[in-house]
MILO-799068 format. One record per residue (C-alpha): residue in one letter; y, z, x; residue number from 1. Coordinates in steps of 0.02 Angstrom, whole numbers, always signed. Each point is the difference from the previous one (the first is absolute). Example, Ala and Ser with C-alpha at 12.3 -4.5 7.8 and 13.67 -1.06 7.14 Angstrom:
+--------+--------+--------+--------+-----+
: residu :     c2 :     c3 :     c1 : num :
+--------+--------+--------+--------+-----+
:      A :   -225 :   +390 :   +615 :   1 :
:      S :   +172 :    -33 :    +69 :   2 :
+--------+--------+--------+--------+-----+
This chain:
+--------+--------+--------+--------+-----+
: residu :     c2 :     c3 :     c1 : num :
+--------+--------+--------+--------+-----+
:      M :  +1255 :  +2804 :   +717 :   1 :
:      Q :   +180 :     +6 :    +49 :   2 :
:      Q :    +31 :   -170 :    -89 :   3 :
:      I :    -94 :    +36 :   -131 :   4 :
:      I :   +103 :   +157 :    -55 :   5 :
:      F :   +186 :    -78 :    +67 :   6 :
:      F :    -50 :   -152 :   -126 :   7 :
:      L :    -40 :   +110 :   -151 :   8 :
:      Q :   +162 :   +100 :    +40 :   9 :
:      K :   +110 :   -146 :     +2 :  10 :
:      F :   -104 :   -102 :   -138 :  11 :
:      K :    -20 :   +147 :   -116 :  12 :
:      N :   +138 :    -49 :   -138 :  13 :
:      F :    -82 :   -172 :    -20 :  14 :
:      L :   -179 :    +55 :    -17 :  15 :
:      F :    +43 :   +132 :   -123 :  16 :
:      F :    +81 :   -128 :    -74 :  17 :
:      L :   -164 :   -142 :    +15 :  18 :
:      L :   -106 :   +160 :    -69 :  19 :
:      L :   +102 :    +35 :   -127 :  20 :
:      A :    +14 :   -206 :    -49 :  21 :
:      L :   -199 :    -17 :    +13 :  22 :
:      I :    -19 :   +167 :   -116 :  23 :
:      S :   +104 :    -89 :   -125 :  24 :
:      L :    -72 :   -173 :     -6 :  25 :
:      A :   -157 :    +76 :     +8 :  26 :
:      L :    +10 :   +125 :   -182 :  27 :
:      T :   +104 :   -151 :    -52 :  28 :
:      F :   -155 :   -134 :     +5 :  29 :
:      N :   -102 :   +157 :    -64 :  30 :
:      N :    +67 :    +47 :   -146 :  31 :
:      L :    +98 :   -181 :    -50 :  32 :
:      N :   -141 :   -133 :    -48 :  33 :
:      F :   +112 :   -163 :     -2 :  34 :
:      H :    +62 :    +62 :   +207 :  35 :
:      K :   -190 :    +34 :     +6 :  36 :
:      S :    -27 :   -139 :    -48 :  37 :
:      K :   +134 :   -128 :    +82 :  38 :
:      F :    -70 :   +103 :   +191 :  39 :
:      V :   -166 :    -56 :    -44 :  40 :
:      N :    +20 :   -189 :    -20 :  41 :
:      S :   +117 :    +16 :   +126 :  42 :
:      A :   -150 :    +62 :   +118 :  43 :
:      N :   -128 :    -98 :    -61 :  44 :
:      S :    +92 :   -157 :    +33 :  45 :
:      V :    +65 :    +41 :   +173 :  46 :
:      T :   -197 :    +52 :    +16 :  47 :
:      G :    -49 :   -170 :    -69 :  48 :
:      G :   +102 :   -102 :   +113 :  49 :
:      L :    -91 :    +83 :   +138 :  50 :
:      Y :   -141 :    -13 :    -73 :  51 :
:      S :    +41 :   -182 :     -1 :  52 :
:      K :    +66 :    -45 :   +156 :  53 :
:      A :   -175 :    +94 :    +71 :  54 :
:      S :   -131 :    -86 :    -81 :  55 :
:      N :   +125 :   -179 :    +26 :  56 :
:      I :    -38 :    +55 :   +208 :  57 :
:      S :   -172 :    +43 :    -13 :  58 :
:      E :    -41 :   -143 :    -92 :  59 :
:      Y :   +106 :   -131 :   +132 :  60 :
:      W :   -109 :    +87 :   +145 :  61 :
:      S :   -146 :    -23 :   -116 :  62 :
:      L :     +9 :   -198 :    +11 :  63 :
:      K :    -91 :    -26 :   +121 :  64 :
:      S :   -138 :    +70 :    -60 :  65 :
:      E :    +25 :    -70 :   -180 :  66 :
:      N :     -3 :   -187 :    +55 :  67 :
:      K :   -177 :    +35 :    +95 :  68 :
:      S :    -70 :    +74 :   -162 :  69 :
:      L :    +57 :   -144 :    -93 :  70 :
:      A :    -64 :   -126 :   +118 :  71 :
:      E :   -151 :    +81 :    +20 :  72 :
:      E :     +0 :     -3 :   -199 :  73 :
:      N :    +63 :   -190 :    -23 :  74 :
:      T :   -155 :    -55 :   +121 :  75 :
:      R :   -131 :   +113 :    -82 :  76 :
:      L :    +70 :    -74 :   -176 :  77 :
:      K :    -25 :   -181 :    +72 :  78 :
:      N :   -180 :    +40 :    +72 :  79 :
:      L :    -35 :    +61 :   -141 :  80 :
:      L :    +61 :   -143 :   -108 :  81 :
:      E :    -99 :   -118 :   +102 :  82 :
:      K :   -164 :    +74 :     -1 :  83 :
:      N :     +9 :     +0 :   -203 :  84 :
:      S :    +79 :   -161 :    -31 :  85 :
:      S :    +12 :   -181 :    +45 :  86 :
:      V :   +231 :    -35 :     +2 :  87 :
:      I :    +18 :   -174 :    -46 :  88 :
:      Y :   +201 :    -12 :    +53 :  89 :
:      N :   +109 :   -112 :   -154 :  90 :
:      S :   +162 :    -49 :     +1 :  91 :
:      D :    +89 :   +156 :    -35 :  92 :
:      S :   -131 :   +121 :    -36 :  93 :
:      T :   -181 :    +62 :    +81 :  94 :
:      V :   -139 :    -18 :   -120 :  95 :
:      V :   -144 :   +148 :    +40 :  96 :
:      D :   -183 :    -98 :    -43 :  97 :
:      S :   -103 :   +157 :    -19 :  98 :
:      V :   -148 :    -89 :    -46 :  99 :
:      K :     -8 :    -53 :   +193 : 100 :
:      Y :    -43 :   +177 :   +119 : 101 :
:      H :     -3 :   -104 :   +163 : 102 :
:      Q :   +133 :    +83 :   +117 : 103 :
:      K :    +64 :   -135 :   +122 : 104 :
:      Y :   +165 :    +86 :   +101 : 105 :
:      T :     -6 :   +205 :    +66 : 106 :
:      Y :   +148 :    +76 :    +28 : 107 :
:      T :    +52 :   +124 :   +147 : 108 :
:      T :   +161 :   +122 :    +36 : 109 :
:      A :   +103 :     -7 :   +154 : 110 :
:      K :   +137 :    +28 :    +64 : 111 :
:      I :   +109 :    -99 :   +135 : 112 :
:      I :    +32 :    +72 :   +144 : 113 :
:      N :    +88 :   -134 :    +95 : 114 :
:      N :    +84 :   -160 :    -56 : 115 :
:      N :   +100 :   -150 :    +94 : 116 :
:      Y :    +99 :   -106 :    -85 : 117 :
:      S :   +120 :    -60 :   +117 : 118 :
:      K :    -99 :   -104 :   +112 : 119 :
:      A :    -93 :   -170 :    -26 : 120 :
:      F :   -146 :    +67 :    +12 : 121 :
:      N :     -8 :   +190 :   -115 : 122 :
:      F :   -161 :   +114 :     +7 : 123 :
:      L :    +11 :   +151 :   -111 : 124 :
:      T :   -125 :   +151 :    +30 : 125 :
:      I :    -96 :   +104 :   -135 : 126 :
:      N :   -113 :   +148 :    +10 : 127 :
:      K :   -136 :    -73 :    -60 : 128 :
:      G :   -142 :    -59 :   +100 : 129 :
:      E :   -185 :    -63 :    +13 : 130 :
:      T :    -47 :   +186 :    -45 : 131 :
:      Q :    +62 :    -19 :   -183 : 132 :
:      G :    -93 :   -179 :     +2 : 133 :
:      I :   +178 :   -110 :    +52 : 134 :
:      T :    -45 :   -158 :    +71 : 135 :
:      K :    +88 :   -170 :    +89 : 136 :
:      E :    +77 :   -120 :   -149 : 137 :
:      M :    +20 :   +136 :   -140 : 138 :
:      A :   +154 :    -11 :   -127 : 139 :
:      V :   +151 :   +121 :    +17 : 140 :
:      V :   +123 :    +45 :   -132 : 141 :
:      N :    +90 :   +111 :   -106 : 142 :
:      S :    +79 :     -3 :   -173 : 143 :
:      K :   +139 :   -119 :    +49 : 144 :
:      G :   -126 :   -141 :    +56 : 145 :
:      I :    -65 :    -54 :   +168 : 146 :
:      I :     +3 :    +69 :   +178 : 147 :
:      G :   -102 :   -116 :   +107 : 148 :
:      I :   -188 :    +16 :    +58 : 149 :
:      T :    -91 :   +132 :   +118 : 150 :
:      D :    -44 :    -88 :   +179 : 151 :
:      N :    -66 :   +145 :   +132 : 152 :
:      T :   -106 :   +137 :    -56 : 153 :
:      S :    -40 :   +176 :    +72 : 154 :
:      N :    -87 :   +167 :    -46 : 155 :
:      G :   +165 :    +82 :    -79 : 156 :
:      Y :   +113 :   -125 :    -27 : 157 :
:      A :    +54 :   -191 :     -3 : 158 :
:      R :   +119 :   -156 :    +42 : 159 :
:      V :    +49 :    -81 :   -138 : 160 :
:      Q :    +87 :   -182 :    +35 : 161 :
:      S :   +162 :     -5 :   -149 : 162 :
:      I :    +63 :   -149 :    -77 : 163 :
:      L :   +144 :    +21 :   +132 : 164 :
:      N :   -111 :    -93 :   +114 : 165 :
:      R :    +21 :   -172 :    +53 : 166 :
:      N :   -194 :    -11 :     -1 : 167 :
:      S :    -18 :    +42 :   -182 : 168 :
:      K :    -32 :   -101 :   -114 : 169 :
:      I :    -71 :    +22 :   -178 : 170 :
:      N :    -40 :    -85 :   -136 : 171 :
:      A :   +111 :    +60 :   -164 : 172 :
:      R :    +46 :   -122 :   -137 : 173 :
:      L :   +149 :     -9 :   -124 : 174 :
:      K :    -32 :   +132 :   -172 : 175 :
:      N :    -79 :    -78 :   -156 : 176 :
:      S :    -45 :   -165 :    +81 : 177 :
:      S :   -120 :    -56 :   +119 : 178 :
:      Y :   +132 :    -65 :   +115 : 179 :
:      F :    -32 :    +85 :   +180 : 180 :
:      G :    +31 :    -23 :   +182 : 181 :
:      T :     +1 :   +114 :   +158 : 182 :
:      L :   +123 :   +155 :    +16 : 183 :
:      S :    +39 :     -5 :   +187 : 184 :
:      W :   +187 :    +70 :   +111 : 185 :
:      N :   +104 :    -88 :   +104 : 186 :
:      G :    +51 :   +161 :    +65 : 187 :
:      V :   +162 :     +7 :    -54 : 188 :
:      E :    +53 :   +124 :   -118 : 189 :
:      Y :   -102 :   +187 :    -33 : 190 :
:      N :    +11 :    -38 :   -186 : 191 :
:      T :    -62 :   -190 :    -25 : 192 :
:      V :   -138 :    -98 :    +44 : 193 :
:      Q :    -49 :   -202 :    -67 : 194 :
:      L :   -116 :    -52 :   -128 : 195 :
:      S :    -41 :   -197 :    +92 : 196 :
:      D :   -118 :   -134 :    -98 : 197 :
:      I :    +52 :    +18 :   -172 : 198 :
:      P :    -11 :   -153 :    -88 : 199 :
:      R :   +175 :   -111 :    -43 : 200 :
:      Q :    -51 :    +19 :   -192 : 201 :
:      A :     +5 :   +190 :    +36 : 202 :
:      P :   +117 :    +67 :   -146 : 203 :
:      L :   +108 :    +99 :   +129 : 204 :
:      K :   +124 :   +121 :     -9 : 205 :
:      I :   +134 :   +145 :    +52 : 206 :
:      G :    -96 :   +158 :    -45 : 207 :
:      D :   -179 :    -72 :    -32 : 208 :
:      T :   -151 :   +128 :    +45 : 209 :
:      I :   -128 :    -55 :   +127 : 210 :
:      E :   -142 :   +106 :    -12 : 211 :
:      T :   -178 :    -35 :   +125 : 212 :
:      G :   -112 :   -140 :    -43 : 213 :
:      G :   -160 :    +94 :    -11 : 214 :
:      K :    -76 :   -179 :   +113 : 215 :
:      S :    -37 :   +117 :   +152 : 216 :
:      T :   -121 :   +152 :    +29 : 217 :
:      I :   +142 :   +112 :    +31 : 218 :
:      F :   +135 :    +27 :   -103 : 219 :
:      P :    -58 :    +17 :   -178 : 220 :
:      E :    +84 :   -112 :   -135 : 221 :
:      G :   +179 :    +36 :    -74 : 222 :
:      I :    +68 :   +134 :    +99 : 223 :
:      L :   +198 :    -17 :     +8 : 224 :
:      I :    +76 :    -58 :   +172 : 225 :
:      G :   +175 :    -45 :    -59 : 226 :
:      T :   +121 :   -124 :    -99 : 227 :
:      I :    +75 :   -162 :    +42 : 228 :
:      S :   +167 :    +18 :    +76 : 229 :
:      K :    +32 :   -185 :    +62 : 230 :
:      V :    -98 :   -147 :    -16 : 231 :
:      N :     +1 :   -135 :   +143 : 232 :
:      K :    -55 :   -189 :    -63 : 233 :
:      G :    +17 :   -142 :    +94 : 234 :
:      N :    -83 :   -152 :     +8 : 235 :
:      T :   -187 :    +45 :    +51 : 236 :
:      A :   -126 :    +20 :   -117 : 237 :
:      D :    +16 :   +162 :    -19 : 238 :
:      N :   +127 :   +150 :     -3 : 239 :
:      K :    +55 :   +153 :   +118 : 240 :
:      V :    +74 :   +170 :   -101 : 241 :
:      D :    +77 :   +146 :    +63 : 242 :
:      V :    -87 :   +145 :   -102 : 243 :
:      L :    +85 :   +166 :    +12 : 244 :
:      L :   -117 :   +153 :    +21 : 245 :
:      F :    -27 :   +130 :   -130 : 246 :
:      N :    -54 :   +133 :   +143 : 247 :
:      D :   +146 :    +77 :   +108 : 248 :
:      M :   -117 :    -26 :   +148 : 249 :
:      S :   +111 :   +105 :   +136 : 250 :
:      N :    -42 :   +163 :   -137 : 251 :
:      L :   -166 :     +9 :    -44 : 252 :
:      G :   -125 :   +136 :    -19 : 253 :
:      Y :   -168 :    +28 :    -97 : 254 :
:      V :    -96 :   -183 :     +4 : 255 :
:      Q :   -172 :    -32 :    -76 : 256 :
:      I :   -132 :   -136 :    +79 : 257 :
:      I :    -82 :    -98 :    -98 : 258 :
:      K :   -200 :    -45 :    +45 : 259 :
:      N :    -89 :   -146 :    -83 : 260 :
:      L :   -177 :    +41 :    -19 : 261 :
:      D :    -29 :   -188 :    -22 : 262 :
:      K :    +55 :    -66 :   +156 : 263 :
:      Q :   -135 :     +0 :   +109 : 264 :
:      E :   -111 :    -86 :   -120 : 265 :
:      I :   +151 :   -127 :    -73 : 266 :
:      K :     +2 :    -30 :   +208 : 267 :
:      N :   -195 :    -35 :    +20 : 268 :
:      L :    +13 :   -127 :   -150 : 269 :
:      E :   +168 :    -84 :    +70 : 270 :
:      T :    -76 :    -15 :   +167 : 271 :
:      Q :   -197 :    -50 :    -52 : 272 :
:      N :    +16 :   -185 :    +73 : 273 :
:      E :   +130 :    +27 :   +157 : 274 :
+--------+--------+--------+--------+-----+
């Protein structure tokens, strides 16, 4: 208490001046419209800036939940499209035939909780499993393209064989053409895979888009993979090209697992004579 009294006695002149200054400013702003409007505008500018910063910070922390919501909404819309239409991929467009109400694929949203990309045989783990209808040999993709194929499942989780796996073999084709080959990985660069068995007559050039060929019961036709970064032409009957992936395999979040509802029927038909 004595220190407070000592402080007031020591700075009484300054405090008295500060009080008079505040009173004069209050009278000025209350009686002169021009000064009042300037003060209000300045205050609004400051508070508006603070609100904007606070909003940006809040939006940043909510990105995780927003991304999850967007992934789930995207999956819901894909399922709705599959349920109510038959989709045919033509060149650069997707044609929807609303007359055919046969759903061929279903989509399930999942999150990658473990990702390897620096080994020769890489796998990922997702947080959906048998309880959610996930089984072996189901395609795993995101909005940028293919990621891998499920190869093992438990009740709540599934392991995915990454496209960055020396055992990975996926049917792929040159976009806007019927030339297709086998997509694999040589184990060197995590952002580049190889497409082999492409016929020599195929019109290949740097920058061409490679997509899934649809000649398997796992991946639907026309899912993006990447672009040609190098063409290796030899003396053999086919070409081998390097494909720069659209996906950054070192930075993956939410994915979609695709189930082919006709898979078992197709397999039964193909094995009838065996």
